[in-house]
Every structure is written in structure tokens, then in C-alpha cells.
PyMOL Python script that loads the backbone (N, CA, C, O; Angstrom):
from pymol import cmd

cmd.read_pdbstr("""\
ATOM      1  N   MET A   1      35.762  -9.600   7.660  1.00  0.00           N
ATOM      2  CA  MET A   1      34.346  -9.780   7.882  1.00  0.00           C
ATOM      3  C   MET A   1      33.657  -9.857   6.514  1.00  0.00           C
ATOM      4  O   MET A   1      33.740  -8.902   5.743  1.00  0.00           O
ATOM      5  N   PRO A   2      32.987 -10.954   6.196  1.00  0.00           N
ATOM      6  CA  PRO A   2      32.327 -11.084   4.895  1.00  0.00           C
ATOM      7  C   PRO A   2      31.044 -10.261   4.841  1.00  0.00           C
ATOM      8  O   PRO A   2      30.333 -10.114   5.836  1.00  0.00           O
ATOM      9  N   GLU A   3      30.771  -9.735   3.662  1.00  0.00           N
ATOM     10  CA  GLU A   3      29.537  -8.979   3.486  1.00  0.00           C
ATOM     11  C   GLU A   3      28.390  -9.940   3.235  1.00  0.00           C
ATOM     12  O   GLU A   3      28.544 -10.926   2.514  1.00  0.00           O
ATOM     13  N   ASN A   4      27.248  -9.656   3.825  1.00  0.00           N
ATOM     14  CA  ASN A   4      26.078 -10.508   3.675  1.00  0.00           C
ATOM     15  C   ASN A   4      25.058  -9.765   2.831  1.00  0.00           C
ATOM     16  O   ASN A   4      24.374  -8.871   3.328  1.00  0.00           O
ATOM     17  N   ASP A   5      24.948 -10.131   1.541  1.00  0.00           N
ATOM     18  CA  ASP A   5      24.002  -9.479   0.643  1.00  0.00           C
ATOM     19  C   ASP A   5      22.632 -10.153   0.661  1.00  0.00           C
ATOM     20  O   ASP A   5      21.745  -9.762  -0.097  1.00  0.00           O
ATOM     21  N   ASP A   6      22.449 -11.154   1.510  1.00  0.00           N
ATOM     22  CA  ASP A   6      21.177 -11.881   1.528  1.00  0.00           C
ATOM     23  C   ASP A   6      20.011 -11.006   1.974  1.00  0.00           C
ATOM     24  O   ASP A   6      18.881 -11.247   1.550  1.00  0.00           O
ATOM     25  N   LEU A   7      20.240 -10.019   2.796  1.00  0.00           N
ATOM     26  CA  LEU A   7      19.164  -9.190   3.309  1.00  0.00           C
ATOM     27  C   LEU A   7      19.023  -7.874   2.555  1.00  0.00           C
ATOM     28  O   LEU A   7      18.144  -7.075   2.878  1.00  0.00           O
ATOM     29  N   ASP A   8      19.847  -7.638   1.582  1.00  0.00           N
ATOM     30  CA  ASP A   8      19.815  -6.391   0.823  1.00  0.00           C
ATOM     31  C   ASP A   8      18.885  -6.553  -0.378  1.00  0.00           C
ATOM     32  O   ASP A   8      19.205  -7.314  -1.290  1.00  0.00           O
ATOM     33  N   PRO A   9      17.706  -5.839  -0.407  1.00  0.00           N
ATOM     34  CA  PRO A   9      16.789  -6.010  -1.536  1.00  0.00           C
ATOM     35  C   PRO A   9      17.365  -5.503  -2.853  1.00  0.00           C
ATOM     36  O   PRO A   9      16.852  -5.859  -3.914  1.00  0.00           O
ATOM     37  N   GLY A  10      18.398  -4.698  -2.820  1.00  0.00           N
ATOM     38  CA  GLY A  10      19.016  -4.220  -4.045  1.00  0.00           C
ATOM     39  C   GLY A  10      20.188  -5.068  -4.491  1.00  0.00           C
ATOM     40  O   GLY A  10      20.913  -4.681  -5.407  1.00  0.00           O
ATOM     41  N   ALA A  11      20.391  -6.226  -3.859  1.00  0.00           N
ATOM     42  CA  ALA A  11      21.544  -7.058  -4.172  1.00  0.00           C
ATOM     43  C   ALA A  11      21.475  -7.620  -5.582  1.00  0.00           C
ATOM     44  O   ALA A  11      22.503  -7.739  -6.249  1.00  0.00           O
ATOM     45  N   ASN A  12      20.290  -7.963  -6.043  1.00  0.00           N
ATOM     46  CA  ASN A  12      20.155  -8.414  -7.423  1.00  0.00           C
ATOM     47  C   ASN A  12      18.774  -8.014  -7.945  1.00  0.00           C
ATOM     48  O   ASN A  12      17.914  -7.578  -7.180  1.00  0.00           O
ATOM     49  N   THR A  13      18.578  -8.163  -9.220  1.00  0.00           N
ATOM     50  CA  THR A  13      17.347  -7.705  -9.848  1.00  0.00           C
ATOM     51  C   THR A  13      16.127  -8.469  -9.358  1.00  0.00           C
ATOM     52  O   THR A  13      15.068  -7.873  -9.159  1.00  0.00           O
ATOM     53  N   GLN A  14      16.253  -9.767  -9.161  1.00  0.00           N
ATOM     54  CA  GLN A  14      15.107 -10.564  -8.718  1.00  0.00           C
ATOM     55  C   GLN A  14      14.664 -10.162  -7.319  1.00  0.00           C
ATOM     56  O   GLN A  14      13.466 -10.055  -7.057  1.00  0.00           O
ATOM     57  N   MET A  15      15.605  -9.942  -6.430  1.00  0.00           N
ATOM     58  CA  MET A  15      15.244  -9.527  -5.077  1.00  0.00           C
ATOM     59  C   MET A  15      14.626  -8.136  -5.090  1.00  0.00           C
ATOM     60  O   MET A  15      13.673  -7.873  -4.356  1.00  0.00           O
ATOM     61  N   TRP A  16      15.156  -7.253  -5.909  1.00  0.00           N
ATOM     62  CA  TRP A  16      14.609  -5.901  -6.004  1.00  0.00           C
ATOM     63  C   TRP A  16      13.192  -5.943  -6.554  1.00  0.00           C
ATOM     64  O   TRP A  16      12.319  -5.234  -6.053  1.00  0.00           O
ATOM     65  N   GLN A  17      12.946  -6.758  -7.574  1.00  0.00           N
ATOM     66  CA  GLN A  17      11.611  -6.860  -8.153  1.00  0.00           C
ATOM     67  C   GLN A  17      10.627  -7.422  -7.128  1.00  0.00           C
ATOM     68  O   GLN A  17       9.490  -6.958  -7.052  1.00  0.00           O
ATOM     69  N   ALA A  18      11.042  -8.404  -6.348  1.00  0.00           N
ATOM     70  CA  ALA A  18      10.176  -8.942  -5.296  1.00  0.00           C
ATOM     71  C   ALA A  18       9.866  -7.873  -4.257  1.00  0.00           C
ATOM     72  O   ALA A  18       8.739  -7.795  -3.767  1.00  0.00           O
ATOM     73  N   PHE A  19      10.849  -7.050  -3.917  1.00  0.00           N
ATOM     74  CA  PHE A  19      10.638  -5.959  -2.962  1.00  0.00           C
ATOM     75  C   PHE A  19       9.644  -4.947  -3.513  1.00  0.00           C
ATOM     76  O   PHE A  19       8.757  -4.496  -2.787  1.00  0.00           O
ATOM     77  N   VAL A  20       9.778  -4.584  -4.780  1.00  0.00           N
ATOM     78  CA  VAL A  20       8.879  -3.610  -5.402  1.00  0.00           C
ATOM     79  C   VAL A  20       7.473  -4.187  -5.512  1.00  0.00           C
ATOM     80  O   VAL A  20       6.496  -3.477  -5.272  1.00  0.00           O
ATOM     81  N   ASP A  21       7.358  -5.462  -5.869  1.00  0.00           N
ATOM     82  CA  ASP A  21       6.042  -6.088  -5.987  1.00  0.00           C
ATOM     83  C   ASP A  21       5.326  -6.145  -4.646  1.00  0.00           C
ATOM     84  O   ASP A  21       4.103  -6.022  -4.587  1.00  0.00           O
ATOM     85  N   ARG A  22       6.077  -6.330  -3.578  1.00  0.00           N
ATOM     86  CA  ARG A  22       5.470  -6.337  -2.248  1.00  0.00           C
ATOM     87  C   ARG A  22       4.939  -4.966  -1.884  1.00  0.00           C
ATOM     88  O   ARG A  22       3.961  -4.877  -1.142  1.00  0.00           O
ATOM     89  N   ALA A  23       5.533  -3.907  -2.368  1.00  0.00           N
ATOM     90  CA  ALA A  23       5.132  -2.553  -2.009  1.00  0.00           C
ATOM     91  C   ALA A  23       3.954  -2.060  -2.844  1.00  0.00           C
ATOM     92  O   ALA A  23       3.387  -1.018  -2.514  1.00  0.00           O
ATOM     93  N   ASP A  24       3.560  -2.755  -3.906  1.00  0.00           N
ATOM     94  CA  ASP A  24       2.500  -2.296  -4.787  1.00  0.00           C
ATOM     95  C   ASP A  24       1.115  -2.174  -4.137  1.00  0.00           C
ATOM     96  O   ASP A  24       0.419  -1.213  -4.463  1.00  0.00           O
ATOM     97  N   PRO A  25       0.658  -3.057  -3.252  1.00  0.00           N
ATOM     98  CA  PRO A  25      -0.708  -2.932  -2.721  1.00  0.00           C
ATOM     99  C   PRO A  25      -0.963  -1.654  -1.930  1.00  0.00           C
ATOM    100  O   PRO A  25      -2.122  -1.281  -1.746  1.00  0.00           O
ATOM    101  N   GLU A  26       0.043  -0.991  -1.470  1.00  0.00           N
ATOM    102  CA  GLU A  26      -0.134   0.207  -0.639  1.00  0.00           C
ATOM    103  C   GLU A  26      -0.958   1.321  -1.308  1.00  0.00           C
ATOM    104  O   GLU A  26      -1.879   1.832  -0.672  1.00  0.00           O
ATOM    105  N   PRO A  27      -0.676   1.719  -2.546  1.00  0.00           N
ATOM    106  CA  PRO A  27      -1.464   2.814  -3.136  1.00  0.00           C
ATOM    107  C   PRO A  27      -2.941   2.509  -3.277  1.00  0.00           C
ATOM    108  O   PRO A  27      -3.752   3.429  -3.171  1.00  0.00           O
ATOM    109  N   SER A  28      -3.331   1.274  -3.511  1.00  0.00           N
ATOM    110  CA  SER A  28      -4.748   0.968  -3.664  1.00  0.00           C
ATOM    111  C   SER A  28      -5.491   1.176  -2.350  1.00  0.00           C
ATOM    112  O   SER A  28      -6.645   1.604  -2.358  1.00  0.00           O
ATOM    113  N   ARG A  29      -4.856   0.885  -1.232  1.00  0.00           N
ATOM    114  CA  ARG A  29      -5.511   1.129   0.050  1.00  0.00           C
ATOM    115  C   ARG A  29      -5.652   2.612   0.313  1.00  0.00           C
ATOM    116  O   ARG A  29      -6.672   3.050   0.845  1.00  0.00           O
ATOM    117  N   SER A  30      -4.656   3.391  -0.047  1.00  0.00           N
ATOM    118  CA  SER A  30      -4.755   4.826   0.210  1.00  0.00           C
ATOM    119  C   SER A  30      -5.803   5.465  -0.681  1.00  0.00           C
ATOM    120  O   SER A  30      -6.467   6.410  -0.256  1.00  0.00           O
ATOM    121  N   SER A  31      -5.973   4.978  -1.912  1.00  0.00           N
ATOM    122  CA  SER A  31      -7.018   5.525  -2.766  1.00  0.00           C
ATOM    123  C   SER A  31      -8.390   5.146  -2.223  1.00  0.00           C
ATOM    124  O   SER A  31      -9.325   5.943  -2.308  1.00  0.00           O
ATOM    125  N   GLY A  32      -8.527   3.949  -1.670  1.00  0.00           N
ATOM    126  CA  GLY A  32      -9.787   3.554  -1.031  1.00  0.00           C
ATOM    127  C   GLY A  32     -10.067   4.401   0.192  1.00  0.00           C
ATOM    128  O   GLY A  32     -11.214   4.752   0.468  1.00  0.00           O
ATOM    129  N   MET A  33      -9.014   4.728   0.923  1.00  0.00           N
ATOM    130  CA  MET A  33      -9.171   5.576   2.096  1.00  0.00           C
ATOM    131  C   MET A  33      -9.592   6.977   1.677  1.00  0.00           C
ATOM    132  O   MET A  33     -10.388   7.623   2.358  1.00  0.00           O
ATOM    133  N   ARG A  34      -9.055   7.445   0.554  1.00  0.00           N
ATOM    134  CA  ARG A  34      -9.410   8.771   0.053  1.00  0.00           C
ATOM    135  C   ARG A  34     -10.887   8.813  -0.342  1.00  0.00           C
ATOM    136  O   ARG A  34     -11.575   9.793  -0.056  1.00  0.00           O
ATOM    137  N   VAL A  35     -11.374   7.767  -0.992  1.00  0.00           N
ATOM    138  CA  VAL A  35     -12.786   7.699  -1.382  1.00  0.00           C
ATOM    139  C   VAL A  35     -13.668   7.705  -0.140  1.00  0.00           C
ATOM    140  O   VAL A  35     -14.691   8.389  -0.110  1.00  0.00           O
ATOM    141  N   ALA A  36     -13.280   6.949   0.883  1.00  0.00           N
ATOM    142  CA  ALA A  36     -14.056   6.915   2.127  1.00  0.00           C
ATOM    143  C   ALA A  36     -14.069   8.280   2.802  1.00  0.00           C
ATOM    144  O   ALA A  36     -15.092   8.692   3.349  1.00  0.00           O
ATOM    145  N   LEU A  37     -12.947   8.980   2.768  1.00  0.00           N
ATOM    146  CA  LEU A  37     -12.873  10.309   3.379  1.00  0.00           C
ATOM    147  C   LEU A  37     -13.766  11.303   2.643  1.00  0.00           C
ATOM    148  O   LEU A  37     -14.456  12.102   3.277  1.00  0.00           O
ATOM    149  N   VAL A  38     -13.759  11.260   1.317  1.00  0.00           N
ATOM    150  CA  VAL A  38     -14.612  12.153   0.532  1.00  0.00           C
ATOM    151  C   VAL A  38     -16.079  11.832   0.786  1.00  0.00           C
ATOM    152  O   VAL A  38     -16.895  12.742   0.930  1.00  0.00           O
ATOM    153  N   ALA A  39     -16.423  10.552   0.842  1.00  0.00           N
ATOM    154  CA  ALA A  39     -17.804  10.158   1.111  1.00  0.00           C
ATOM    155  C   ALA A  39     -18.248  10.629   2.492  1.00  0.00           C
ATOM    156  O   ALA A  39     -19.366  11.122   2.646  1.00  0.00           O
ATOM    157  N   ALA A  40     -17.397  10.485   3.486  1.00  0.00           N
ATOM    158  CA  ALA A  40     -17.730  10.944   4.833  1.00  0.00           C
ATOM    159  C   ALA A  40     -17.902  12.461   4.865  1.00  0.00           C
ATOM    160  O   ALA A  40     -18.796  12.965   5.545  1.00  0.00           O
ATOM    161  N   ALA A  41     -17.062  13.188   4.142  1.00  0.00           N
ATOM    162  CA  ALA A  41     -17.186  14.642   4.087  1.00  0.00           C
ATOM    163  C   ALA A  41     -18.504  15.046   3.435  1.00  0.00           C
ATOM    164  O   ALA A  41     -19.153  15.994   3.876  1.00  0.00           O
ATOM    165  N   LEU A  42     -18.896  14.332   2.393  1.00  0.00           N
ATOM    166  CA  LEU A  42     -20.178  14.637   1.740  1.00  0.00           C
ATOM    167  C   LEU A  42     -21.357  14.365   2.665  1.00  0.00           C
ATOM    168  O   LEU A  42     -22.317  15.136   2.684  1.00  0.00           O
ATOM    169  N   VAL A  43     -21.298  13.286   3.428  1.00  0.00           N
ATOM    170  CA  VAL A  43     -22.363  12.969   4.378  1.00  0.00           C
ATOM    171  C   VAL A  43     -22.462  14.055   5.437  1.00  0.00           C
ATOM    172  O   VAL A  43     -23.561  14.495   5.776  1.00  0.00           O
ATOM    173  N   VAL A  44     -21.331  14.488   5.958  1.00  0.00           N
ATOM    174  CA  VAL A  44     -21.329  15.560   6.961  1.00  0.00           C
ATOM    175  C   VAL A  44     -21.894  16.851   6.360  1.00  0.00           C
ATOM    176  O   VAL A  44     -22.664  17.555   7.014  1.00  0.00           O
ATOM    177  N   LEU A  45     -21.521  17.156   5.143  1.00  0.00           N
ATOM    178  CA  LEU A  45     -22.019  18.363   4.479  1.00  0.00           C
ATOM    179  C   LEU A  45     -23.533  18.300   4.303  1.00  0.00           C
ATOM    180  O   LEU A  45     -24.219  19.295   4.539  1.00  0.00           O
ATOM    181  N   VAL A  46     -24.058  17.168   3.901  1.00  0.00           N
ATOM    182  CA  VAL A  46     -25.511  17.021   3.738  1.00  0.00           C
ATOM    183  C   VAL A  46     -26.219  17.193   5.075  1.00  0.00           C
ATOM    184  O   VAL A  46     -27.266  17.837   5.140  1.00  0.00           O
ATOM    185  N   ILE A  47     -25.667  16.632   6.132  1.00  0.00           N
ATOM    186  CA  ILE A  47     -26.281  16.769   7.463  1.00  0.00           C
ATOM    187  C   ILE A  47     -26.275  18.227   7.909  1.00  0.00           C
ATOM    188  O   ILE A  47     -27.273  18.712   8.443  1.00  0.00           O
ATOM    189  N   VAL A  48     -25.173  18.926   7.698  1.00  0.00           N
ATOM    190  CA  VAL A  48     -25.087  20.339   8.102  1.00  0.00           C
ATOM    191  C   VAL A  48     -26.079  21.180   7.304  1.00  0.00           C
ATOM    192  O   VAL A  48     -26.747  22.050   7.863  1.00  0.00           O
ATOM    193  N   VAL A  49     -26.176  20.926   6.016  1.00  0.00           N
ATOM    194  CA  VAL A  49     -27.123  21.681   5.180  1.00  0.00           C
ATOM    195  C   VAL A  49     -28.562  21.387   5.615  1.00  0.00           C
ATOM    196  O   VAL A  49     -29.387  22.299   5.680  1.00  0.00           O
ATOM    197  N   ALA A  50     -28.866  20.125   5.912  1.00  0.00           N
ATOM    198  CA  ALA A  50     -30.218  19.773   6.358  1.00  0.00           C
ATOM    199  C   ALA A  50     -30.542  20.438   7.696  1.00  0.00           C
ATOM    200  O   ALA A  50     -31.650  20.942   7.878  1.00  0.00           O
ATOM    201  N   LEU A  51     -29.610  20.446   8.615  1.00  0.00           N
ATOM    202  CA  LEU A  51     -29.860  21.102   9.910  1.00  0.00           C
ATOM    203  C   LEU A  51     -30.023  22.613   9.732  1.00  0.00           C
ATOM    204  O   LEU A  51     -30.889  23.216  10.367  1.00  0.00           O
ATOM    205  N   ALA A  52     -29.214  23.222   8.888  1.00  0.00           N
ATOM    206  CA  ALA A  52     -29.354  24.657   8.645  1.00  0.00           C
ATOM    207  C   ALA A  52     -30.702  24.955   8.010  1.00  0.00           C
ATOM    208  O   ALA A  52     -31.340  25.948   8.358  1.00  0.00           O
ATOM    209  N   TRP A  53     -31.143  24.118   7.091  1.00  0.00           N
ATOM    210  CA  TRP A  53     -32.429  24.336   6.433  1.00  0.00           C
ATOM    211  C   TRP A  53     -33.579  24.220   7.435  1.00  0.00           C
ATOM    212  O   TRP A  53     -34.545  24.981   7.379  1.00  0.00           O
ATOM    213  N   LEU A  54     -33.460  23.245   8.363  1.00  0.00           N
ATOM    214  CA  LEU A  54     -34.506  23.080   9.374  1.00  0.00           C
ATOM    215  C   LEU A  54     -34.529  24.243  10.367  1.00  0.00           C
ATOM    216  O   LEU A  54     -35.599  24.699  10.770  1.00  0.00           O
ATOM    217  N   LEU A  55     -33.358  24.717  10.756  1.00  0.00           N
ATOM    218  CA  LEU A  55     -33.297  25.799  11.748  1.00  0.00           C
ATOM    219  C   LEU A  55     -33.677  27.158  11.165  1.00  0.00           C
ATOM    220  O   LEU A  55     -34.345  27.949  11.831  1.00  0.00           O
ATOM    221  N   PHE A  56     -33.260  27.436   9.935  1.00  0.00           N
ATOM    222  CA  PHE A  56     -33.479  28.750   9.373  1.00  0.00           C
ATOM    223  C   PHE A  56     -34.600  28.764   8.324  1.00  0.00           C
ATOM    224  O   PHE A  56     -34.950  29.829   7.815  1.00  0.00           O
ATOM    225  N   GLY A  57     -35.155  27.619   8.001  1.00  0.00           N
ATOM    226  CA  GLY A  57     -36.141  27.543   6.935  1.00  0.00           C
ATOM    227  C   GLY A  57     -37.512  27.733   7.375  1.00  0.00           C
ATOM    228  O   GLY A  57     -38.433  27.689   6.560  1.00  0.00           O
TER     229      GLY A  57
END
""", "prot")
cmd.dss("prot")
cmd.show_as("cartoon", "prot")
cmd.util.cbc("prot")
cmd.orient("prot")
């Protein structure tokens, strides 16, 4: 049975580099998601502080 290295991204350097380059966009999306999460948390915090100030102020 012959081995088929065509589907193995580690078969040669060019295929491995193409595989790594395809995986690069992932961290930028997660950092954008992190910024959105922090912004949403800040908005929620401001709303809670404003409601507390109105109720107890």
C-alpha cells in the first residue's frame, strides 16, 4: 500500500508554511472578541453604577 503524503501538511516545508499561514488570522479575531467583551463589561458596569446611584442617591 503506497503512502499518500499529499494530504499531510508536514510533508514538506512549503505545505507546512501554507498550513501555518492559513492559521494566522485566528488570533486577530480572538483579540477583537476580547476587546468587545471588555467594552460590554464596561457598559454593564456603568449601567449598574448609574442604577445604584439613582436608587440610593
